[in-house]
Structures are given as C-alpha cells and as structure tokens.
SELOVEX-474959 format. One line per 10 residues: for each residue x, y, z of N, C-alpha, C. Coordinates in steps of 0.2 Angstrom, whole numbers, plus 2048, in hexadecimal, padded with zeros to 3 digits. Layout:
N
X:Y:Z:X:Y:Z:X:Y:Z  ...
END
This chain:
93
7CB:794:7D4:7C6:79B:7D4:7C1:79B:7CF  7BC:79F:7CF:7B8:79F:7CA:7B9:7A3:7C6  7B8:7A4:7BF:7BE:7AC:7BA:7B9:7B0:7BD  7B5:7B1:7C0:7AF:7B9:7C3:7B5:7BA:7CA  7B6:7B6:7CD:7BA:7B8:7D6:7C1:7B9:7D3  7C3:7B6:7CE:7CA:7B6:7CF:7CA:7BC:7CC  7C6:7BE:7C2:7C6:7C5:7C3:7C6:7CC:7C7  7C2:7CA:7CC:7C0:7CF:7D0:7C4:7D0:7D6  7C8:7CA:7D7:7CD:7CA:7DB:7D4:7CF:7D7  7D1:7CE:7D2:7D9:7D3:7CF:7D8:7D9:7D1
7D2:7DD:7CD:7CE:7E2:7CD:7D1:7E7:7D4  7CE:7E1:7DC:7CD:7E6:7DF:7D6:7E4:7E1  7DA:7E0:7E0:7E2:7E1:7E1:7E4:7E7:7DE  7E4:7E9:7DA:7E7:7ED:7D6:7E4:7F4:7D8  7DF:7F4:7DB:7DC:7FC:7DE:7E0:7FF:7E2  7DE:7F9:7E7:7E6:7FA:7EE:7ED:7F9:7EA  7EC:7F8:7E7:7F6:7F9:7E6:7F4:802:7E6  7F1:802:7E0:7F0:80A:7DE:7F1:80E:7E3  7EA:80C:7E8:7EA:812:7EB:7F3:810:7F2  7F2:80C:7EF:7FA:80C:7F4:7FF:811:7F3
7FF:811:7EB:805:815:7E8:804:81C:7E7  7FC:81E:7E9:7FA:822:7E7:7FC:825:7F1  7F9:823:7F4:7FC:826:7FA:806:827:7FB  809:81F:7F8:80F:824:7F8:812:829:7F4  80C:82F:7F2:80E:833:7ED:810:838:7F3  80D:839:7FA:80F:83D:7FD:816:83E:802  819:838:801:820:836:805:81F:82F:807  823:82D:80B:825:824:80E:821:824:814  81C:820:813:819:81F:818:81A:819:81E  818:815:824:818:80E:822:812:80C:824
810:806:825:808:803:821:803:806:824  804:803:82B:801:809:830:7FB:80D:82C  802:812:828:7FF:81B:82A:7FA:81B:823  7FD:816:820:7FC:813:818:7F3:812:818  7F3:80C:81D:7EA:809:81D:7E9:80F:820  7E9:814:826:7E4:819:829:7E3:81E:821  7E9:820:81F:7E6:825:818:7E3:823:812  7E3:81D:80E:7DD:817:80E:7DA:818:810  7D7:816:818:7D0:815:819:7CE:81D:81B  7D3:823:819:7D0:82B:81A:7CE:82D:813
7D2:82A:810:7CF:82D:809:7CB:829:805  7C8:825:80A:7C2:821:804:7BD:823:80C  7BD:826:80E:7B8:826:815:7B5:822:816  7BB:81D:81A:7B8:817:81C:7B7:811:819  7B7:813:811:7B2:80D:80D:7B8:809:811  7BE:80B:80E:7C1:802:80C:7C7:803:811  7C6:7FD:818:7CA:7FC:81C:7D0:7F7:81E  7D6:7FA:81E:7D8:7F7:81D:7DB:7F1:823  7DB:7EC:820:7E0:7E6:823:7E4:7E5:820  7E8:7E2:828:7F0:7E1:827:7F0:7DB:820
7EC:7D6:821:7EA:7D0:81C:7EA:7D0:813  7E7:7DB:810:7EA:7DB:80C:7EE:7E0:808  7F0:7E4:80F:7F4:7EB:811:7F8:7E9:810  7FD:7E5:813:804:7E3:813:806:7DD:80D  803:7D9:80B:804:7D5:804:805:7D9:800  800:7E0:7FE:800:7E3:7F7:806:7E5:7F8  809:7E8:7FF:80F:7EF:801:815:7E9:7FE  814:7E4:7FE:81B:7DD:7FE:81B:7DC:7F4  814:7DC:7F4:812:7D9:7EC:815:7E0:7EA  815:7E7:7E9:815:7ED:7E8:81F:7EC:7E7
822:7ED:7ED:828:7EA:7ED:82B:7E6:7EA  827:7E0:7E9:82C:7DA:7E5:82C:7DE:7DC  826:7E3:7DC:826:7E5:7D4:829:7EB:7D4  82E:7EC:7DA:834:7F1:7D9:830:7FA:7D9  828:7FA:7DB:825:7FE:7D8:825:804:7E1  826:7FE:7E6:828:803:7EF:82E:7FF:7F0  832:805:7F4:838:802:7F9:836:803:800  838:7FD:802:837:7FE:809:840:802:80E  83E:804:811:845:803:819:842:805:821  843:802:824:842:7FF:82D:843:808:82C
843:80B:832:840:813:834:83F:812:83B  843:818:83E:83D:81B:845:838:81F:842  833:81D:848:82D:822:845:830:829:849  82E:82F:847:831:834:84B:82D:835:854  826:835:854:822:835:85A:823:830:85C  826:82A:85B:826:822:85F:82F:820:862  82E:81D:864:833:818:868:837:815:862  835:811:85E:836:80B:85A:835:80C:853  838:807:850:836:807:848:82F:802:845  830:807:83F:82B:805:83C:831:804:833
82A:7FD:82F:82C:7FD:829:82A:805:824  82E:808:822:82B:80F:81C:82C:80B:816  826:80D:811:824:80B:80C:827:812:807  82C:811:802:82A:818:7FC:82A:814:7F6  826:819:7F1:824:819:7EB:82C:819:7E9  82E:816:7E5:832:818:7DE:831:818:7D7  836:81B:7D5:834:81F:7CC:830:819:7C7  832:812:7C9:830:810:7C4:825:80C:7C9  826:80E:7CF:81E:80D:7CF:819:816:7D0  81E:81C:7D0:81B:821:7CE:819:821:7C7
81C:81E:7C1:819:81C:7B9:815:819:7BB  813:815:7C0:80B:812:7BF:806:814:7C1  807:81A:7C4:7FF:820:7C4:7FE:822:7C1
END
C-alpha cells in the first residue's frame, strides 16, 4: 500500500473511531443504532457499512475503549450486542 493511501486510511479509521466514541457518550447502543446515529448526524454524508462499522467496534473493544454485552432490545424479541463507552474510551475524546 502506498504511503499516501495508508495515511488516508489511518485518518478515516481514526475519524470513524471518534464518531463511534462520541455516539456512545449518549449511552449504550447496538451496532445498527450506532451506524444510524452517525448517518443522521452527518446528514447521510457517511453511510455506515457493516464492513467498516463492526471491525471498528471490535478494534475499539480490543483497545479497551468500549465494552460490549448481549442484551434484549426493549421493543424487540431478540438479543443485540450493546456497546458501552469505558472511562479509557471517554479519555480519548
């Protein structure tokens, strides 16, 4: 990968990470909620795809910036993986 392309990818990755962390300031959310919130707050400029959102969530979890826990959605009869901002993640903001 060319140096310029790699730098651009790192900037985009860092931006997505910060958008996710800022979204979780409002409280725990599952992946679909996080993606929809980012789309709304960027006026649909950023379209969240599973191929970028979930790897970012897993990366943030490995860093200890978010934790996750399976739980039932209040309005649905199925489980979702809810992500929560940690104190370490809050310090990144």
